[in-house]
MIDRENDO-29037 format. One record per residue (C-alpha): residue number from 1; chain; x, y, z. Coordinates in Angstrom, 3 decimals, always signed. Example, Ala and Ser with C-alpha at 12.3 -4.5 7.8 and 13.67 -1.06 7.14 Angstrom:
num,cadena,X,Y,Z
1,A,+12.300,-4.500,+7.800 $
2,A,+13.670,-1.060,+7.140 $
***
This chain:
num,cadena,X,Y,Z
1,A,-13.840,+16.632,+25.584 $
2,A,-13.237,+15.168,+29.377 $
3,A,-11.873,+11.300,+28.542 $
4,A,-10.088,+9.441,+31.632 $
5,A,-7.782,+6.951,+31.220 $
6,A,-7.881,+3.768,+33.472 $
7,A,-4.963,+1.501,+33.699 $
8,A,-2.684,+3.958,+32.277 $
9,A,+0.654,+3.350,+33.797 $
10,A,+0.530,-0.425,+31.942 $
11,A,+2.091,-0.824,+28.608 $
12,A,-1.383,-0.180,+26.680 $
13,A,-2.860,+2.675,+28.777 $
14,A,+1.074,+4.654,+28.132 $
15,A,+0.186,+4.364,+24.650 $
16,A,-3.067,+5.132,+24.886 $
17,A,-2.055,+8.719,+26.509 $
18,A,+0.772,+8.387,+24.189 $
19,A,-1.883,+8.462,+21.487 $
20,A,-4.618,+11.173,+22.758 $
21,A,-1.296,+13.439,+23.093 $
22,A,-0.607,+13.478,+19.285 $
23,A,-3.951,+13.706,+17.874 $
24,A,-5.741,+17.322,+17.222 $
25,A,-8.266,+17.262,+19.188 $
26,A,-9.313,+19.957,+21.487 $
27,A,-9.370,+17.522,+25.458 $
28,A,-10.337,+20.034,+28.137 $
29,A,-9.984,+17.967,+30.806 $
30,A,-7.818,+13.998,+31.308 $
31,A,-7.535,+12.455,+33.592 $
32,A,-5.606,+8.971,+34.385 $
33,A,-6.140,+5.975,+36.493 $
34,A,-4.193,+2.660,+38.563 $
35,A,-3.764,+1.210,+41.137 $
36,A,-2.514,+2.063,+44.441 $
37,A,+0.651,+0.966,+43.455 $
38,A,+1.008,+3.345,+40.615 $
39,A,-0.680,+5.874,+42.625 $
40,A,+0.881,+9.721,+42.796 $
41,A,+3.221,+8.466,+39.628 $
42,A,+3.567,+11.422,+37.170 $
43,A,+2.896,+10.969,+33.075 $
44,A,+3.272,+13.775,+30.737 $
45,A,+0.636,+15.450,+28.318 $
46,A,+0.479,+17.624,+26.172 $
47,A,+3.419,+19.914,+28.777 $
48,A,+2.031,+19.446,+31.649 $
49,A,+2.888,+16.385,+33.829 $
50,A,-0.596,+14.526,+34.988 $
51,A,-0.819,+12.803,+38.656 $
52,A,-2.060,+9.424,+38.459 $
53,A,-4.545,+9.060,+40.532 $
54,A,-6.305,+5.598,+42.457 $
55,A,-9.727,+4.004,+40.604 $
56,A,-12.040,+4.050,+42.956 $
57,A,-16.234,+4.347,+42.896 $
58,A,-16.246,+7.401,+42.867 $
59,A,-14.393,+8.567,+39.822 $
60,A,-16.427,+8.131,+37.444 $
61,A,-18.408,+11.042,+38.950 $
62,A,-16.750,+13.403,+37.112 $
63,A,-19.136,+12.498,+33.920 $
64,A,-16.429,+12.049,+31.484 $
65,A,-17.654,+11.951,+27.482 $
66,A,-15.096,+8.657,+27.284 $
67,A,-13.084,+6.051,+29.174 $
68,A,-11.010,+4.121,+27.731 $
69,A,-10.235,+0.597,+30.343 $
70,A,-6.560,-1.247,+30.188 $
71,A,-6.227,-2.686,+33.371 $
72,A,-7.187,-5.693,+33.346 $
73,A,-10.965,-8.088,+32.456 $
74,A,-11.731,-7.796,+36.797 $
75,A,-11.087,-4.020,+36.710 $
76,A,-13.196,-3.790,+33.768 $
77,A,-16.116,-6.064,+35.111 $
78,A,-15.878,-4.293,+37.949 $
79,A,-15.481,-0.641,+37.264 $
80,A,-16.982,-0.112,+33.649 $
81,A,-20.032,-0.651,+34.351 $
82,A,-20.244,+2.101,+37.150 $
83,A,-18.895,+4.501,+34.192 $
84,A,-21.052,+3.590,+31.455 $
85,A,-24.405,+4.044,+34.219 $
86,A,-22.646,+7.674,+34.985 $
87,A,-23.069,+8.255,+30.643 $
88,A,-19.574,+7.740,+29.554 $
89,A,-18.992,+6.195,+26.702 $
90,A,-16.793,+3.136,+27.843 $
91,A,-13.803,+1.361,+25.443 $
92,A,-12.687,-2.022,+27.302 $
93,A,-9.529,-2.790,+26.302 $
94,A,-9.807,-6.161,+28.603 $
95,A,-10.924,-9.754,+27.136 $
96,A,-14.696,-8.824,+30.133 $
97,A,-17.248,-8.059,+27.492 $
98,A,-16.081,-9.364,+24.111 $
99,A,-18.369,-12.340,+23.379 $
100,A,-21.462,-10.431,+25.051 $
101,A,-24.273,-9.970,+22.951 $
102,A,-25.180,-7.184,+23.200 $
103,A,-21.681,-5.296,+23.500 $
104,A,-20.258,-4.267,+20.288 $
105,A,-16.293,-5.869,+19.266 $
106,A,-15.473,-3.460,+17.021 $
107,A,-12.639,-2.659,+14.544 $
108,A,-13.298,+0.429,+13.128 $
109,A,-12.311,-0.011,+9.308 $
110,A,-14.534,-3.666,+9.706 $
111,A,-18.241,-2.393,+11.825 $
112,A,-18.009,+1.322,+12.843 $
113,A,-21.712,+0.857,+11.857 $
114,A,-22.491,-0.721,+14.931 $
115,A,-21.170,+2.263,+16.816 $
116,A,-24.284,+4.786,+15.191 $
117,A,-26.797,+5.953,+18.288 $
118,A,-24.321,+3.640,+20.650 $
119,A,-23.785,+4.289,+24.238 $
120,A,-22.470,+2.109,+27.048 $
121,A,-19.591,-0.481,+27.140 $
122,A,-17.214,-0.502,+23.774 $
123,A,-14.444,-3.783,+23.216 $
124,A,-11.476,-3.521,+21.771 $
125,A,-10.667,-6.637,+20.794 $
126,A,-7.533,-9.080,+21.452 $
127,A,-4.498,-7.700,+19.960 $
128,A,-3.692,-10.755,+17.510 $
129,A,-6.947,-10.454,+16.021 $
130,A,-7.733,-7.204,+14.891 $
131,A,-3.839,-7.119,+12.788 $
132,A,-5.872,-10.233,+11.222 $
133,A,-9.318,-8.785,+10.669 $
134,A,-7.740,-5.514,+8.930 $
135,A,-5.468,-7.380,+6.584 $
136,A,-8.154,-10.059,+5.530 $
137,A,-11.313,-7.968,+5.704 $
138,A,-11.878,-6.923,+1.399 $
139,A,-11.040,-10.771,+0.975 $
140,A,-13.938,-11.499,+3.366 $
141,A,-15.799,-8.877,+2.094 $
142,A,-15.609,-9.547,-1.692 $
143,A,-14.982,-13.085,-2.450 $
144,A,-15.262,-14.626,+0.813 $
145,A,-13.453,-16.640,+3.205 $
146,A,-14.327,-20.517,+3.668 $
147,A,-10.837,-21.392,+6.035 $
148,A,-8.025,-19.369,+7.886 $
149,A,-5.475,-21.400,+10.039 $
150,A,-2.728,-18.538,+11.672 $
151,A,-0.158,-19.300,+13.796 $
152,A,+0.787,-16.357,+15.696 $
153,A,+4.713,-14.562,+16.663 $
154,A,+3.690,-13.200,+19.732 $
155,A,+5.691,-10.318,+21.293 $
156,A,+6.594,-9.990,+25.280 $
157,A,+4.760,-6.773,+25.675 $
158,A,+1.465,-8.535,+24.636 $
159,A,+1.536,-9.847,+28.492 $
160,A,+2.621,-6.068,+30.205 $
161,A,+5.231,-3.971,+31.492 $
162,A,+5.906,-7.434,+34.150 $
163,A,+6.639,-9.465,+31.359 $
164,A,+9.287,-7.388,+29.368 $
165,A,+10.993,-6.999,+32.266 $
166,A,+11.712,-10.565,+32.612 $
167,A,+12.789,-10.595,+28.651 $
168,A,+15.217,-8.619,+29.661 $
169,A,+16.274,-9.599,+32.934 $
170,A,+17.182,-12.531,+31.124 $
171,A,+18.863,-11.846,+28.623 $
172,A,+21.304,-9.579,+30.686 $
173,A,+21.458,-12.676,+33.083 $
174,A,+20.098,-10.926,+36.342 $
175,A,+18.556,-13.116,+38.878 $
176,A,+13.986,-12.419,+39.339 $
177,A,+12.025,-15.080,+41.115 $
178,A,+8.757,-13.496,+40.193 $
179,A,+8.043,-15.528,+36.378 $
180,A,+5.478,-14.611,+34.470 $
181,A,+5.993,-17.164,+31.743 $
182,A,+6.367,-20.892,+32.639 $
183,A,+9.364,-21.236,+30.739 $
184,A,+12.788,-19.085,+29.815 $
185,A,+11.990,-16.446,+27.331 $
186,A,+15.094,-15.030,+26.955 $
187,A,+16.682,-17.434,+23.516 $
188,A,+13.193,-19.269,+23.293 $
189,A,+9.795,-19.639,+22.578 $
190,A,+6.244,-20.467,+24.063 $
191,A,+3.567,-22.020,+22.022 $
192,A,+1.283,-21.831,+24.289 $
193,A,-0.282,-18.519,+25.728 $
194,A,-3.306,-18.598,+28.058 $
195,A,-4.966,-20.978,+29.856 $
196,A,-5.676,-24.636,+28.127 $
197,A,-9.089,-25.464,+27.210 $
198,A,-10.132,-28.713,+27.131 $
199,A,-10.157,-29.004,+23.419 $
200,A,-6.527,-28.479,+23.611 $
201,A,-6.601,-25.128,+22.184 $
202,A,-5.550,-22.499,+25.001 $
203,A,-7.825,-18.983,+25.599 $
204,A,-5.707,-17.197,+23.508 $
205,A,-6.320,-19.051,+20.524 $
206,A,-10.559,-19.110,+21.578 $
207,A,-9.781,-15.256,+21.019 $
208,A,-8.387,-15.716,+18.062 $
209,A,-11.251,-17.442,+16.849 $
210,A,-14.520,-16.546,+18.254 $
211,A,-13.847,-12.546,+17.850 $
212,A,-13.062,-12.691,+14.267 $
213,A,-16.203,-14.350,+13.300 $
214,A,-18.225,-11.013,+15.702 $
215,A,-16.571,-9.132,+14.046 $
216,A,-17.479,-10.394,+10.169 $
217,A,-20.766,-11.371,+11.755 $
218,A,-19.350,-14.847,+10.014 $
219,A,-18.718,-18.611,+10.138 $
220,A,-15.126,-19.185,+9.363 $
221,A,-13.467,-22.200,+10.052 $
222,A,-10.395,-20.983,+11.812 $
223,A,-7.498,-23.012,+13.606 $
224,A,-5.366,-21.362,+15.500 $
225,A,-1.258,-21.557,+17.478 $
226,A,-0.545,-18.977,+19.605 $
227,A,+3.453,-18.627,+20.263 $
228,A,+5.008,-16.277,+22.289 $
229,A,+8.291,-15.083,+21.552 $
230,A,+11.631,-12.923,+22.798 $
231,A,+10.671,-9.496,+21.074 $
232,A,+9.737,-6.901,+22.767 $
233,A,+7.089,-5.320,+20.004 $
234,A,+5.433,-6.171,+17.837 $
235,A,+3.045,-9.208,+16.942 $
236,A,+3.718,-11.451,+13.516 $
237,A,+0.956,-13.965,+12.424 $
238,A,+1.565,-16.383,+9.369 $
239,A,-1.679,-16.566,+7.577 $
240,A,-2.509,-19.428,+5.262 $
241,A,-6.913,-18.668,+3.816 $
242,A,-8.855,-20.709,+2.051 $
243,A,-11.068,-18.142,-0.608 $
244,A,-15.297,-18.908,-0.900 $
245,A,-14.834,-18.036,-4.624 $
246,A,-11.782,-18.182,-7.312 $
247,A,-9.196,-15.689,-7.797 $
248,A,-5.324,-14.376,-8.560 $
249,A,-2.443,-13.312,-6.600 $
250,A,-2.902,-9.645,-7.963 $
251,A,-6.252,-9.779,-6.927 $
252,A,-5.404,-10.718,-3.397 $
253,A,-2.996,-8.025,-3.327 $
254,A,-5.850,-5.473,-4.828 $
255,A,-8.296,-6.586,-1.903 $
256,A,-5.652,-5.459,+1.018 $
257,A,-4.034,-2.660,-0.687 $
258,A,-7.955,-1.640,-0.388 $
259,A,-8.160,-2.159,+3.307 $
260,A,-7.885,+1.161,+5.872 $
261,A,-4.803,+1.852,+7.503 $
262,A,-2.999,-1.933,+5.592 $
263,A,-0.320,-1.554,+3.336 $
264,A,+1.866,-3.951,+1.732 $
265,A,+5.697,-4.190,+2.450 $
266,A,+6.927,-5.309,-0.726 $
267,A,+10.530,-6.113,+0.266 $
268,A,+9.328,-9.190,+1.450 $
269,A,+12.144,-9.315,+5.196 $
270,A,+8.410,-7.623,+6.861 $
271,A,+9.809,-7.907,+11.256 $
272,A,+8.577,-6.377,+14.067 $
273,A,+11.088,-4.413,+14.500 $
274,A,+10.627,-2.925,+11.082 $
275,A,+6.562,-1.728,+12.719 $
276,A,+7.501,-0.159,+15.701 $
277,A,+5.456,+2.487,+16.923 $
278,A,+3.545,+2.400,+13.424 $
279,A,-0.527,+2.491,+13.371 $
280,A,-0.698,+0.502,+10.295 $
281,A,-0.708,-3.375,+9.537 $
282,A,+1.287,-4.339,+6.777 $
283,A,+1.574,-7.942,+4.752 $
284,A,+4.081,-9.452,+2.764 $
285,A,+4.975,-12.987,+1.380 $
286,A,+1.724,-13.560,-0.473 $
287,A,+1.751,-16.752,-2.220 $
288,A,-0.836,-17.945,-3.758 $
289,A,-0.525,-22.110,-3.267 $
290,A,-3.245,-23.048,-5.813 $
291,A,-6.708,-21.835,-6.589 $
292,A,-8.365,-20.471,-3.637 $
293,A,-5.358,-20.870,-1.645 $
294,A,-3.044,-18.622,-0.097 $
295,A,-0.175,-17.848,+2.760 $
296,A,-0.183,-14.226,+4.095 $
297,A,+2.588,-12.945,+6.594 $
298,A,+0.905,-9.585,+8.770 $
299,A,+2.807,-8.359,+10.861 $
300,A,+1.368,-4.732,+13.337 $
301,A,+2.484,-3.179,+16.295 $
302,A,+0.627,-4.999,+19.265 $
303,A,+0.321,-1.911,+21.670 $
304,A,-0.737,+0.433,+18.865 $
305,A,-2.872,-1.621,+16.244 $
306,A,-3.801,-4.369,+18.713 $
307,A,-4.297,-2.411,+21.401 $
308,A,-4.436,+1.414,+22.181 $
309,A,-4.584,+2.823,+18.446 $
310,A,-7.455,+1.163,+17.607 $
311,A,-9.221,+1.905,+21.197 $
312,A,-8.993,+5.583,+20.169 $
313,A,-9.973,+5.242,+16.909 $
314,A,-12.937,+3.855,+18.023 $
315,A,-13.751,+6.356,+20.208 $
316,A,-12.799,+8.999,+17.151 $
317,A,-15.231,+7.271,+14.959 $
318,A,-18.146,+6.995,+17.344 $
319,A,-17.112,+11.113,+17.608 $
320,A,-17.969,+11.075,+14.163 $
321,A,-20.955,+9.369,+13.445 $
322,A,-22.351,+10.777,+16.321 $
323,A,-21.758,+14.203,+14.968 $
324,A,-18.996,+15.268,+17.973 $
325,A,-16.990,+16.918,+17.283 $
326,A,-13.086,+15.835,+15.796 $
327,A,-10.421,+16.973,+13.878 $
328,A,-8.121,+14.310,+13.042 $
329,A,-7.998,+10.464,+12.120 $
330,A,-4.880,+8.640,+12.946 $
***
């Protein structure tokens, strides 16, 4: 198995490498790529130090089996088609291809069937979308969801390593003129993530609407609000749902427990700190409002569940469904 990770020195890329290291699959060769700025850095992988290479047009002459991209939309748009043309299965973590009709947007626990005999570019959804659809999957599958109202409380790591640095430096009163956020993030929150669109929703909120309906193949009415909070790791979501069929709180809990890689946190006090480095999506504070209406609190590690873990799960499921030997699921 020959694998490449593009954006290996970024927050998500580092987690991709770490999860690959944890797996019991035979990797004959792994190459790590980044921009010129990070060329030459060393990343440890299974007792070896891998030297990071600069990404260029010739990088994919190696004919990798899988190439994992997490270097931003502009890099993916330029290089992912080149990798795919060389025969690699590309799993892209950026927004570049998510809404293209012919490119599957995959959360394996929900729509892995789309991977059968598929080669080319596969899109990894947005972090906040992944944890929400995982938690709601069996509810949608069994009784249907009519409406979702979701407020996301998103960690700064979702904006990359420089955003983490900015929060830490603000908390330590270290002056930094290079700002990622439009407002102070330490001891504060910012109720806008992404660019504001003509309808006054943001690009981050639009992702929740469009990606959720593409993954579920549905027409759910979704009303999102995306908020950046001074947390380093772990996205939280306050979610209201209105179901299509009558049910009760106990059945809702049963559906959630049927969802793969999802657990109910029996102690209602569930925080982002509780889920750091976990590959599980956690649900707590399940409340019935009235018939067909429920409120949930959903928390997951955004760099793992919301990005790297889902990408590796796509790779493993693609291997399994297409008859490639592998040993472990995560």
